N, C-alpha and C positions, 0 to 999 in steps of 0.2 A: 225415734227409732223405734217400732213395735217389737215390745218384748216377746219370744219366742213362747209357743204353747208348753206349758208344764205337762200338761194331761191331753192328749189330743184326744178327740170326739171320735169314735168308733160308732156306726149305724149298721146294726145287722137287719135287712130289709124282712120288710113281709116275705113268705113262702111264694115261690112261682109256683104255676100249674104242677110241676113234675117234684115240687119240695125243697128244690134248692133256694137259698136265699145268699144275696147278693151280700158282702160285707165291703163296707165304705170306709174313710178316712176323709172325712171335708168332700173333697169334687174327686178324688183318687178311688179307684175301684181297687180293692186289696186282692179279692179274688172271690169265688164261688162255694160257699158251705153247702152240705149235704147231711150233715151230723154237728153237733155242738163240738166235738172233739176238733171238725176239722176248722172251725172258729179260732180253735186255741193255734194250731196250727200255721194257718193263713196270718195271724197277729205275731207268731213267732218269726215267721219269714221277713216280716217287716218291721222286725227288731224291735216287737211292741210286746214284751215277755209279761203274759196273765197266769197266774196260776189257777183261776178259778173263772172261768167265761160266766158262770149263771149270776155269780156275788160280784161284780164289779164296776165301780160308778164311771169306769171306761168308757163302758160298751152300752148303746142304748138298742134294747131289743124292740122292734116294730112287726105288729101284726103276729103276736104272741112272743112267749120267752123263749128258752132255751131248750125246753122240752116239746117245744111244738114245730115239726118236721113233717106235714102232712104230703102224702104220695098223689101222686095222679090218681091211682086208683081209686080215691075219697073222693074226687072231682066227678065221678062218671058212676056213681051208685044210683039205681034205678034204673 
């Protein structure tokens, strides 16, 4: 029998065109974040209490770190 995972693997995906980022654990989408604070709240609601989302081995940031939340306006410059 497989051992339960002690530390779930959470991924904050690359920003969408509107700057929002999908937060997943495995194949499950936990929520959509528009700020680093949202990531913490999404994890809290999933019973994954993380005090510092920027410096936590539980979270993998893709397409930029916790300070990267580009908005749609940045994609239309020019």
